[in-house]
C-alpha positions as CSV (number, residue, x, y, z in Angstrom):
1,X,-9.0,-19.3,-15.0
2,X,-10.7,-16.0,-15.8
3,X,-12.0,-15.2,-19.2
4,X,-12.7,-11.5,-20.0
5,X,-13.9,-10.0,-23.2
6,X,-14.1,-6.3,-24.3
7,X,-16.6,-6.2,-27.2
8,X,-16.0,-2.9,-29.1
9,X,-17.4,-1.6,-32.4
10,X,-14.9,-2.5,-34.6
11,X,-12.8,-5.4,-32.7
12,X,-13.3,-7.5,-29.8
13,X,-10.4,-8.5,-27.4
14,X,-10.5,-11.7,-25.4
15,X,-8.1,-12.3,-22.5
16,X,-7.4,-15.2,-20.5
17,X,-6.1,-14.6,-17.0
18,X,-4.6,-16.7,-14.3
19,X,-4.6,-14.8,-11.1
20,X,-3.2,-11.4,-12.1
21,X,-1.2,-12.7,-15.1
22,X,-2.5,-12.2,-18.7
23,X,-1.8,-15.9,-20.0
24,X,-2.9,-15.0,-23.5
25,X,-5.0,-12.5,-25.5
26,X,-6.7,-12.6,-28.8
27,X,-8.0,-9.9,-31.1
28,X,-11.0,-10.5,-33.5
29,X,-13.2,-8.6,-35.7
30,X,-16.6,-7.7,-34.1
31,X,-19.1,-9.2,-36.3
32,X,-22.8,-8.2,-34.9
33,X,-24.6,-11.1,-36.3
34,X,-22.3,-13.7,-34.5
35,X,-23.9,-16.2,-32.7
36,X,-23.3,-17.7,-29.2
37,X,-22.4,-21.0,-31.1
38,X,-19.9,-19.3,-33.3
39,X,-18.3,-17.4,-30.3
40,X,-18.0,-20.8,-28.5
41,X,-16.2,-22.2,-31.7
42,X,-13.8,-19.4,-32.0
43,X,-12.8,-19.8,-28.2
44,X,-12.1,-23.7,-28.6
45,X,-10.0,-23.0,-31.4
46,X,-7.9,-20.3,-29.6
47,X,-7.6,-22.5,-26.7
48,X,-6.8,-25.6,-28.8
49,X,-3.7,-23.6,-30.0
50,X,-2.3,-23.8,-26.4
51,X,-3.4,-27.4,-26.2
52,X,-6.3,-26.7,-23.6
53,X,-9.9,-27.4,-23.5
54,X,-11.9,-24.1,-23.4
55,X,-14.9,-25.5,-21.3
56,X,-12.4,-27.3,-18.6
57,X,-10.0,-24.2,-18.2
58,X,-12.7,-21.2,-17.9
59,X,-14.0,-20.7,-14.3
60,X,-15.3,-17.2,-14.6
61,X,-16.2,-14.8,-17.5
62,X,-16.4,-11.1,-17.2
63,X,-17.8,-8.9,-20.2
64,X,-17.6,-5.4,-21.0
65,X,-19.8,-4.5,-24.1
66,X,-20.9,-1.7,-26.1
67,X,-22.8,-4.0,-28.8
68,X,-26.0,-5.0,-26.9
69,X,-26.8,-7.9,-29.2
70,X,-23.4,-9.3,-28.7
71,X,-23.4,-9.0,-24.9
72,X,-26.5,-11.3,-25.0
73,X,-24.8,-13.8,-27.3
74,X,-21.7,-13.9,-25.2
75,X,-23.7,-14.3,-22.0
76,X,-25.8,-17.1,-23.6
77,X,-22.7,-18.9,-24.8
78,X,-21.5,-18.7,-21.1
79,X,-24.8,-20.2,-19.7
80,X,-25.1,-23.1,-22.4
81,X,-21.4,-23.9,-22.8
82,X,-20.0,-23.3,-19.2
83,X,-22.9,-23.5,-17.1
84,X,-22.9,-20.4,-15.0
85,X,-23.6,-16.7,-15.2
86,X,-21.1,-14.4,-16.7
87,X,-20.5,-10.9,-14.8
88,X,-21.5,-8.3,-17.5
89,X,-20.4,-4.6,-16.7
90,X,-23.0,-2.1,-17.5
91,X,-25.1,0.6,-16.3
92,X,-25.7,0.0,-12.6
93,X,-22.7,-2.2,-12.0
94,X,-21.3,-1.3,-8.8
95,X,-17.6,-0.8,-9.3
96,X,-16.9,1.5,-6.3
97,X,-16.3,4.4,-8.5
98,X,-18.7,7.3,-8.5
99,X,-19.8,8.4,-12.2
100,X,-20.2,12.1,-11.9
101,X,-21.8,12.5,-15.3
102,X,-25.3,14.0,-16.1
103,X,-26.5,10.4,-17.1
104,X,-24.2,7.9,-15.7
105,X,-26.0,5.2,-17.9
106,X,-24.6,6.9,-21.1
107,X,-21.1,5.7,-20.2
108,X,-20.0,2.7,-22.1
109,X,-18.9,-0.3,-20.1
110,X,-15.4,-0.1,-21.8
111,X,-14.9,3.2,-20.3
112,X,-16.1,2.5,-16.8
113,X,-13.7,-0.7,-17.0
114,X,-10.7,1.5,-18.1
115,X,-11.2,3.9,-15.4
116,X,-11.6,1.5,-12.7
117,X,-8.5,-0.5,-13.9
118,X,-6.4,2.7,-14.2
119,X,-6.9,4.0,-10.8
120,X,-6.4,0.5,-9.5
121,X,-3.0,0.2,-11.3
122,X,-1.8,3.9,-11.4
123,X,-3.8,5.7,-8.8
124,X,-5.9,8.8,-9.2
125,X,-6.2,11.5,-10.5
126,X,-5.5,9.8,-14.1
127,X,-6.6,10.1,-17.9
128,X,-6.9,7.3,-20.0
129,X,-6.8,7.2,-23.6
130,X,-8.2,4.4,-25.6
131,X,-7.5,3.9,-29.2
132,X,-10.6,2.0,-30.7
133,X,-13.3,2.7,-33.0
134,X,-13.4,6.2,-31.4
135,X,-10.6,7.5,-29.5
136,X,-11.9,7.8,-26.0
137,X,-10.4,10.0,-23.2
138,X,-11.7,9.4,-19.7
139,X,-10.9,11.5,-16.7
140,X,-10.7,10.5,-13.1
141,X,-10.3,13.2,-10.8
142,X,-8.1,13.1,-7.4
143,X,-11.0,11.8,-5.5
144,X,-11.3,8.7,-7.7
145,X,-14.5,9.8,-9.3
146,X,-15.2,9.4,-13.1
147,X,-15.8,13.1,-14.3
148,X,-16.3,12.6,-18.0
149,X,-13.9,12.8,-21.0
150,X,-13.8,13.4,-24.8
151,X,-14.6,11.3,-27.9
152,X,-12.9,11.6,-31.0
153,X,-13.2,9.5,-34.3
154,X,-10.9,6.6,-34.2
155,X,-7.7,6.1,-36.3
156,X,-9.2,3.4,-38.4
157,X,-12.5,5.0,-38.7
158,X,-10.7,8.2,-39.9
159,X,-8.6,6.4,-42.5
160,X,-11.7,4.6,-43.9
161,X,-13.6,7.8,-44.0
162,X,-10.6,9.5,-45.7
163,X,-10.4,6.9,-48.6
164,X,-14.1,6.6,-48.9
165,X,-14.3,10.3,-49.9
166,X,-11.2,10.7,-51.8
167,X,-11.4,9.0,-55.2
168,X,-7.7,8.9,-55.9
169,X,-6.6,7.7,-52.3
170,X,-6.4,4.0,-51.7
171,X,-6.6,2.3,-48.3
172,X,-3.2,2.0,-46.5
173,X,-2.2,-0.2,-43.6
174,X,-1.9,1.8,-40.5
175,X,1.9,1.3,-39.3
176,X,4.9,3.1,-38.5
177,X,6.0,5.5,-41.5
178,X,9.7,5.6,-42.3
179,X,9.4,9.5,-42.7
180,X,7.1,12.1,-41.3
181,X,7.5,13.7,-45.0
182,X,6.2,10.8,-46.9
183,X,7.6,9.7,-49.9
184,X,4.7,8.5,-51.6
185,X,0.9,8.7,-51.1
186,X,0.7,5.7,-48.9
187,X,3.5,6.9,-46.7
188,X,2.1,10.3,-46.5
189,X,-1.3,8.9,-45.3
190,X,0.5,6.8,-42.6
191,X,2.5,9.9,-41.4
192,X,-0.8,11.8,-41.3
193,X,-2.4,9.0,-39.2
194,X,0.4,8.4,-36.8
195,X,1.7,11.8,-36.1
196,X,-1.7,13.4,-36.5
197,X,-3.5,11.3,-33.8
198,X,-0.4,11.7,-31.6
199,X,-0.9,15.5,-32.0
200,X,-4.6,15.3,-31.2
201,X,-3.7,13.1,-28.0
202,X,-1.1,15.8,-26.8
203,X,-3.5,18.7,-27.6
204,X,-6.8,17.2,-25.8
205,X,-4.6,16.0,-23.0
206,X,-3.5,19.6,-22.2
207,X,-6.9,20.9,-22.6
208,X,-8.1,18.4,-19.8
209,X,-5.0,18.9,-17.5
210,X,-5.8,22.9,-17.8
211,X,-9.4,22.1,-16.8
212,X,-8.4,19.8,-14.0
213,X,-5.8,22.3,-12.7
214,X,-2.8,19.4,-12.5
215,X,-1.1,17.2,-15.0
216,X,-1.8,13.8,-14.3
217,X,-0.6,10.5,-15.6
218,X,-1.8,9.5,-19.1
219,X,-2.3,5.8,-19.9
220,X,-2.9,4.7,-23.2
221,X,-4.4,1.3,-24.2
222,X,-6.5,-0.2,-27.1
223,X,-4.9,-1.8,-30.4
224,X,-3.0,1.2,-31.6
225,X,-1.8,2.5,-28.4
226,X,2.0,1.2,-28.7
227,X,1.9,2.7,-32.3
228,X,0.8,6.1,-31.5
229,X,2.4,6.6,-28.0
230,X,6.1,7.0,-28.8
231,X,5.2,10.2,-31.0
232,X,3.2,11.8,-28.1
233,X,4.7,13.9,-25.5
234,X,1.9,13.4,-23.1
235,X,1.4,9.6,-22.8
236,X,3.0,8.3,-19.9
237,X,2.0,4.6,-19.7
238,X,1.1,2.2,-22.6
239,X,-1.1,-0.8,-21.0
240,X,-2.7,-2.9,-23.7
241,X,-4.3,-5.2,-21.1
242,X,-6.1,-2.2,-19.0
243,X,-9.5,-3.1,-19.9
244,X,-8.8,-6.8,-19.3
245,X,-7.6,-6.2,-15.8
246,X,-10.4,-3.8,-15.3
247,X,-12.8,-6.5,-15.7
248,X,-10.7,-8.7,-13.4
249,X,-11.3,-6.1,-10.6
250,X,-15.3,-6.2,-10.7
251,X,-16.8,-7.5,-7.6
252,X,-13.4,-7.7,-5.8
253,X,-14.1,-7.3,-1.9
254,X,-17.0,-9.8,-1.4
255,X,-16.6,-13.2,-0.2
256,X,-12.9,-13.5,-0.7
257,X,-10.9,-15.9,1.4
258,X,-7.6,-14.7,0.0
259,X,-5.6,-11.4,0.2
260,X,-4.5,-9.8,-3.2
261,X,-2.4,-6.7,-3.3
262,X,-0.2,-5.0,-6.2
263,X,2.6,-2.4,-5.9
264,X,4.0,-0.5,-8.5
265,X,7.2,1.6,-8.9
266,X,7.3,4.5,-11.0
267,X,9.6,6.8,-12.4
268,X,9.4,10.8,-11.7
269,X,11.3,13.7,-12.6
270,X,11.7,14.3,-8.7
271,X,14.6,13.6,-6.5
272,X,15.0,10.3,-5.3
273,X,13.6,9.6,-2.0
274,X,12.3,6.8,0.5
275,X,10.1,6.5,3.3
276,X,10.9,8.1,6.6
277,X,8.7,6.0,8.6
278,X,6.4,2.7,8.4
279,X,7.5,1.9,4.6
280,X,4.4,1.0,2.9
281,X,2.1,0.2,5.9
282,X,0.5,3.9,6.0
283,X,-0.8,3.4,2.5
284,X,-1.9,-0.1,2.7
285,X,-3.4,0.2,6.1
286,X,-5.3,3.4,5.2
287,X,-7.2,1.6,2.6
288,X,-7.9,-1.6,4.5
289,X,-8.9,0.1,7.8
290,X,-11.2,2.5,5.9
291,X,-12.5,-0.4,4.3
292,X,-13.3,-2.1,7.6
293,X,-15.3,0.6,8.6
294,X,-17.4,0.5,5.2
295,X,-17.9,-3.2,5.8
296,X,-19.2,-2.5,9.4
297,X,-21.6,0.1,8.1
298,X,-23.0,-2.2,5.2
299,X,-23.5,-5.3,7.8
300,X,-24.9,-2.8,10.5
301,X,-22.0,-3.7,12.9
302,X,-20.1,-1.4,15.2
303,X,-16.6,-0.8,13.6
304,X,-15.1,-2.1,17.0
305,X,-17.0,-5.3,17.0
306,X,-16.2,-6.0,13.3
307,X,-12.5,-5.7,14.2
308,X,-12.8,-7.8,17.4
309,X,-14.6,-10.6,15.6
310,X,-12.0,-10.7,12.7
311,X,-8.8,-10.0,14.6
312,X,-5.8,-12.6,14.8
313,X,-6.4,-15.7,16.9
314,X,-4.9,-19.1,17.0
315,X,-5.2,-20.7,13.7
316,X,-5.0,-17.3,11.7
317,X,-2.5,-16.5,9.2
318,X,-1.4,-12.9,8.1
319,X,-1.2,-11.8,4.6
320,X,1.9,-13.6,4.0
321,X,0.7,-16.8,5.3
322,X,2.6,-17.1,8.4
323,X,1.1,-17.5,11.9
324,X,1.3,-14.5,14.0
325,X,3.6,-14.8,16.9
326,X,1.2,-12.8,19.3
327,X,-2.4,-12.8,19.5
328,X,-2.9,-9.6,21.6
329,X,-5.3,-7.9,19.1
330,X,-8.4,-9.2,20.7
331,X,-7.2,-8.3,24.2
332,X,-6.5,-4.9,23.2
333,X,-9.9,-4.4,21.4
334,X,-11.6,-5.7,24.4
335,X,-9.6,-3.5,26.9
336,X,-10.4,-0.3,24.5
337,X,-14.3,-1.1,24.6
338,X,-15.2,0.9,27.6
339,X,-12.9,3.9,26.5
340,X,-14.4,3.7,23.3
341,X,-17.9,3.8,24.5
342,X,-17.0,6.6,26.7
343,X,-15.3,8.5,23.5
344,X,-18.8,7.9,21.6
345,X,-20.7,9.4,24.6
346,X,-18.4,12.5,24.6
347,X,-18.9,13.1,21.0
348,X,-22.6,12.8,21.1
349,X,-23.0,15.2,23.9
350,X,-20.2,17.6,22.7
351,X,-21.6,18.2,19.2
352,X,-23.5,21.1,18.2
353,X,-24.9,22.4,15.0
354,X,-21.6,23.8,13.6
355,X,-19.1,21.6,15.5
356,X,-19.3,18.0,15.1
357,X,-17.6,15.2,16.9
358,X,-16.7,11.8,16.1
359,X,-14.6,8.7,17.0
360,X,-12.8,6.5,14.7
361,X,-10.5,3.2,15.2
362,X,-7.8,1.5,13.1
363,X,-5.7,-1.6,13.7
364,X,-1.9,-1.3,13.0
365,X,0.6,-4.0,12.1
366,X,4.1,-3.7,11.4
367,X,7.1,-6.1,11.3
368,X,10.7,-6.0,12.5
369,X,13.4,-6.5,9.9
370,X,14.4,-6.4,6.3
371,X,12.0,-8.8,4.7
372,X,13.4,-12.0,5.0
373,X,16.7,-13.2,6.5
374,X,18.2,-10.5,8.6
375,X,20.9,-10.3,11.3
376,X,23.3,-7.9,13.1
377,X,26.6,-7.8,14.9
378,X,27.5,-6.0,18.2
379,X,31.0,-5.9,20.3
380,X,31.5,-5.1,23.9
381,X,34.9,-3.8,25.1
382,X,36.0,-4.1,28.7
383,X,37.6,-0.9,29.7
384,X,40.5,-0.5,32.5
385,X,38.3,1.6,34.7
386,X,35.6,-1.0,35.2
387,X,33.3,0.5,32.5
388,X,31.9,-1.5,29.4
389,X,31.7,0.0,26.1
390,X,28.8,-1.1,23.8
391,X,30.0,-1.0,20.2
392,X,27.4,-1.1,17.3
393,X,26.4,0.8,13.9
394,X,23.0,1.3,15.4
395,X,22.3,4.5,13.6
396,X,20.2,7.2,15.5
397,X,18.0,10.0,14.3
398,X,15.9,10.4,17.2
399,X,14.9,6.8,17.9
400,X,16.9,6.1,21.0
401,X,19.8,4.0,20.0
402,X,22.1,4.6,23.1
403,X,19.0,3.7,25.4
404,X,18.1,0.8,23.6
405,X,21.5,-0.6,23.4
406,X,22.5,0.2,27.2
407,X,19.1,-1.1,28.3
408,X,19.5,-4.4,26.5
409,X,23.0,-4.8,27.8
410,X,22.2,-3.8,31.3
411,X,19.6,-6.6,31.4
412,X,21.8,-9.3,30.0
413,X,24.9,-8.4,32.2
414,X,22.8,-8.4,35.5
415,X,24.9,-11.3,36.8
416,X,28.0,-8.8,36.9
417,X,26.1,-6.6,39.1
418,X,27.1,-3.7,36.9
419,X,25.2,-0.5,37.2
420,X,23.9,1.5,34.2
421,X,26.4,4.4,34.7
422,X,29.1,2.0,33.9
423,X,27.9,1.1,30.6
424,X,29.1,3.3,27.7
425,X,27.6,3.8,24.1
426,X,29.9,4.3,21.0
427,X,28.0,6.3,18.4
428,X,28.0,4.6,15.0
429,X,31.4,4.6,13.5
430,X,32.2,2.3,10.6
431,X,35.9,2.3,11.3
432,X,35.5,0.9,14.9
433,X,32.1,-0.7,15.0
434,X,30.8,-4.0,13.6
435,X,28.2,-4.2,10.8
436,X,24.8,-3.8,12.6
437,X,22.9,-3.2,9.7
438,X,20.7,-0.3,9.0
439,X,18.4,1.5,11.4
440,X,15.4,0.9,9.4
441,X,12.3,-1.6,9.3
442,X,11.9,-1.3,13.1
443,X,14.9,-3.9,13.2
444,X,17.4,-2.3,15.6
445,X,16.0,-3.5,19.0
446,X,15.2,-6.9,17.8
447,X,18.3,-7.5,15.6
448,X,21.1,-5.4,17.1
449,X,19.4,-5.8,20.6
450,X,19.8,-9.8,20.1
451,X,23.7,-9.4,18.9
452,X,24.2,-7.3,22.1
453,X,22.5,-10.0,24.1
454,X,24.8,-12.7,22.4
455,X,27.9,-10.4,23.0
456,X,26.8,-10.0,26.6
457,X,26.4,-13.7,27.1
458,X,29.7,-14.3,25.7
459,X,31.5,-11.9,28.0
460,X,29.9,-13.5,30.9
461,X,30.9,-17.0,29.8
462,X,34.5,-16.0,28.8
463,X,35.0,-14.0,32.1
464,X,33.3,-16.5,34.6
465,X,35.8,-17.9,37.3
466,X,35.7,-21.5,38.3
467,X,33.1,-22.4,40.9
468,X,34.8,-23.1,44.2
469,X,34.2,-24.9,47.5
470,X,32.1,-27.9,48.3
471,X,29.1,-26.1,47.3
472,X,30.7,-25.0,44.1
473,X,29.5,-21.4,44.7
474,X,29.9,-18.9,41.8
475,X,33.5,-17.8,41.5
476,X,32.4,-14.3,40.3
477,X,33.9,-12.8,37.0
478,X,37.4,-11.5,35.9
479,X,38.0,-7.7,35.7
480,X,39.9,-6.2,33.0
481,X,43.1,-6.4,34.7
482,X,42.9,-10.1,35.4
483,X,42.1,-10.9,31.7
484,X,44.9,-8.7,30.5
485,X,47.3,-10.5,33.0
486,X,46.0,-14.0,31.7
487,X,46.3,-12.9,28.2
488,X,42.9,-13.2,27.4
489,X,40.8,-10.9,25.4
490,X,38.8,-7.9,26.7
491,X,36.5,-7.5,23.7
492,X,33.6,-9.8,22.9
493,X,31.7,-10.0,19.7
494,X,28.0,-11.2,19.4
495,X,26.1,-12.0,16.0
496,X,22.4,-12.9,15.8
497,X,20.3,-13.9,12.6
498,X,16.8,-14.2,12.2
499,X,17.2,-17.7,10.5
500,X,13.5,-18.5,10.2
501,X,13.0,-15.6,8.2
502,X,12.3,-16.3,4.4
503,X,11.8,-13.7,1.8
504,X,8.3,-13.7,-0.1
505,X,7.7,-15.5,-3.1
506,X,6.0,-14.3,-6.4
507,X,2.5,-14.9,-4.6
508,X,3.5,-12.7,-1.5
509,X,3.9,-15.9,0.6
510,X,6.6,-16.2,3.1
511,X,7.8,-15.5,6.6
512,X,9.4,-11.9,6.1
513,X,9.6,-11.1,9.8
514,X,9.9,-13.3,12.9
515,X,8.6,-10.7,15.0
516,X,5.7,-8.1,14.5
517,X,4.2,-5.0,16.5
518,X,0.6,-4.5,16.9
519,X,-1.6,-1.5,17.9
520,X,-5.1,-0.5,18.0
521,X,-5.8,3.3,17.7
522,X,-8.7,5.6,18.7
523,X,-8.9,9.0,17.4
524,X,-11.5,11.9,18.7
525,X,-11.9,14.6,16.4
526,X,-13.9,17.8,16.1
527,X,-15.0,18.9,12.7
528,X,-16.1,22.5,11.9
529,X,-18.9,22.3,9.4
530,X,-18.6,26.0,8.3
531,X,-14.7,25.7,7.5
532,X,-14.3,22.1,6.9
533,X,-11.4,22.1,9.4
534,X,-10.7,19.1,11.5
535,X,-9.0,19.2,14.9
536,X,-7.9,16.0,16.8
537,X,-9.0,16.0,20.3
538,X,-7.5,12.8,21.6
539,X,-5.4,10.0,20.7
540,X,-5.5,6.7,22.2
541,X,-3.0,3.8,21.5
542,X,-3.3,0.2,22.6
543,X,0.3,-1.1,21.9
544,X,1.8,-4.4,22.0
545,X,5.7,-4.2,21.4
546,X,6.8,-6.9,23.6
547,X,8.5,-6.7,26.5
548,X,9.6,-2.8,27.1
549,X,13.3,-2.0,27.4
550,X,12.9,1.9,28.3
551,X,9.3,3.3,28.9
552,X,10.6,6.6,28.2
553,X,12.1,6.1,24.9
554,X,8.8,3.9,23.7
555,X,6.4,6.6,24.8
556,X,8.5,9.1,22.7
557,X,8.4,6.9,19.7
558,X,4.6,6.3,20.2
559,X,3.7,10.2,20.6
560,X,5.9,11.1,17.8
561,X,4.4,8.5,15.5
562,X,0.8,9.6,16.4
563,X,1.8,13.2,15.6
564,X,3.3,12.4,12.3
565,X,0.0,10.4,11.7
566,X,-2.0,13.6,12.2
567,X,-0.1,15.5,9.8
568,X,-0.5,12.5,7.4
569,X,-4.4,12.6,7.9
570,X,-5.0,16.4,7.8
571,X,-2.3,18.5,6.2
572,X,0.8,16.8,4.8
573,X,1.2,16.5,0.8
574,X,4.1,16.1,-1.4
575,X,2.8,16.1,-4.9
576,X,3.6,19.6,-6.1
577,X,7.6,20.3,-6.0
578,X,7.1,24.0,-6.0
579,X,4.6,24.2,-3.3
580,X,5.8,21.1,-1.2
581,X,9.6,21.5,-1.0
582,X,9.9,22.8,2.3
583,X,8.5,21.3,5.9
584,X,5.8,24.2,6.1
585,X,5.0,24.1,2.6
586,X,4.5,20.4,2.8
587,X,2.1,20.6,5.7
588,X,4.1,19.5,8.5
589,X,1.8,19.7,11.5
590,X,2.6,22.4,14.2
591,X,2.5,21.9,17.9
592,X,-0.9,23.4,18.1
593,X,-2.4,20.6,15.8
594,X,-1.1,17.8,18.1
595,X,-3.4,17.3,21.2
596,X,-2.1,17.1,24.7
597,X,-4.3,14.2,25.5
598,X,-2.5,11.3,24.2
599,X,-3.0,7.9,26.1
600,X,-0.9,4.8,25.5
601,X,-1.8,1.6,27.2
602,X,0.9,-1.3,26.7
603,X,0.4,-5.0,26.5
604,X,3.7,-6.7,26.8
605,X,3.4,-9.9,25.3
606,X,7.0,-11.4,25.4
607,X,8.5,-12.4,21.9
608,X,10.4,-15.7,22.0
609,X,12.9,-14.4,19.6
610,X,13.2,-10.8,20.8
611,X,16.0,-9.9,23.1
612,X,14.6,-10.2,26.7
613,X,11.2,-10.6,24.9
614,X,11.1,-7.1,23.2
615,X,9.9,-6.4,19.7
616,X,10.7,-3.3,17.9
617,X,8.5,-0.1,18.2
618,X,9.7,2.6,15.7
619,X,7.2,2.3,12.8
620,X,4.0,0.9,14.6
621,X,2.9,4.2,15.8
622,X,2.6,5.4,12.2
623,X,1.3,2.6,10.7
624,X,-2.5,3.5,10.9
625,X,-3.2,6.4,13.2
626,X,-4.4,8.6,10.1
627,X,-6.9,6.2,9.3
628,X,-8.6,6.3,12.6
629,X,-8.7,10.1,12.1
630,X,-10.2,9.7,8.8
631,X,-12.8,7.2,10.1
632,X,-13.6,9.9,12.8
633,X,-14.2,12.6,10.2
634,X,-16.8,10.2,8.6
635,X,-18.2,9.2,12.2
636,X,-18.7,13.1,12.8
637,X,-20.0,14.1,9.5
638,X,-20.7,11.3,7.3
639,X,-17.9,12.4,4.7
640,X,-15.8,9.9,3.6
641,X,-12.1,10.9,2.6
642,X,-10.6,8.6,0.3
643,X,-7.4,10.4,-0.7
644,X,-5.3,12.1,1.8
645,X,-5.0,14.5,3.3
646,X,-8.2,15.7,4.5
647,X,-8.2,19.2,3.6
648,X,-10.8,21.4,4.8
649,X,-11.9,22.1,1.5
650,X,-12.4,18.4,0.5
651,X,-14.5,17.8,3.8
652,X,-16.7,20.9,2.8
653,X,-17.0,19.5,-0.7
654,X,-18.2,16.5,1.1
655,X,-20.7,18.1,3.4
656,X,-22.3,19.7,0.2
657,X,-23.0,16.4,-1.6
């Protein structure tokens, strides 16, 4: 397990973590002359209360301390009692967060840890208020930089100063008062402390927000956070374990054989909404694909090469622990290589003093389904005029449900010799159609397509005439009139379920999708270094979506997704409800922002569980094209954008650093 310690001037907090779970925490007085042996004795006592042996359970120790003498004692205890070096947060520790202060070495370890943990848990920008010996306000801007804060006397320090200077005031416990208007001296002091410090937080928070130009989330931590927060109008979160979790994240990203991720759902005052496309992957893949480029740079490798060396191959498992059903990524990266080299040559030759050109890559992956067991139903109706109607609840808001359904049915009904014009599609009508499930999660071609295939196979089986003659030749199929005359049904239902799918457990392990889609994006960009504006010149996509049903529909999905990716990378924002409540205001890209040069190359790796080998397509093209654009900006200018969109002013600010 991981033991983390936050040594403050007044109190020391010790936390025991198993993975991300805080198993237990202990708060002790900070005694500056405490020795390493005394520390070991205290820890053994705490562990004994849980029936555990301290030395046997602790595998790692992280220390954030503002008391140098105790930092040395804790480190010495670790070396002697545990036999390894602890991780100590201090000046110069590489946390991945830029400290934008006049003297970064002045910033206390606890403040650095709080800032890193808050961004990890809540995102940026964010303000943290830590109730300790002092009340610290730490500010992280929208770019994830620690930009400073405010320091005020702590609650306990203030109360001690008050009682030491006022002869008739006695020491009072800092607890919730029954009344704001104290009925005796003790309650009056308690009311002054609780309501006074809540007001202090609100006043400082508003001053910080005014200077930042935006209202951020305000996270409270420290021993008295839960006491003060209910009386504050600005504190949005109370996280007593913030510092402990921050220490846990230090050093993350190095020599890690596993993947760890965390998601958080928060309440806002905005209207409820949901993902339009790609449901989480644009966020996750943006960070991981930008990090892949950063890793390549650190290793002195080419961005394509690091992806090629680490792409899925037989024996690989994905983040949920399942084996991929297709290993097309190495093929796609290898096929992209000559185009990539040519693009880099174009960028080098086309760059000028003002206009810098660059090339960026990203890998995209997305699953087909509803995370775990999933299924669908469809029905075929034979009609008197010789046509067949495909009935599903495959909703369509632009993705081509009619083409997908009819194309799948036509392929399955080839033994009938029926032409496509004899197949009809019923638009979703819950009064007439079976339950096909939602048109989301890139599931429809797989789930509903398989249900259509099963319905077609049932129709062929039920309408087949007996084989005749000595050679038992195919007797053909019954018509609608023949079925009616024989008293047989003219409608045929198909059901299909992804029975191998399993929902992920609490560790994120399972088989949420039986089929995935895979792609590699390449963006070629031009950055105007005088204005900071980025233009996308070309987009290339190497795409594996299984066997293609309708090429025109799939092309449209891919081009539309990449166009949305350009908006996500360069112009779209939804944070300000006043500015971003309309499509133009939210930065929806115009046609002039989308390049004419879009090349899509398909790798049709058949999927065993897909209808006729097909996978889905809807959400793959928005999984990570924006990351390739951001990587292209860095390749062109050396400016790394870590928070979308890459507004011109952000790029200009990066160029000036």
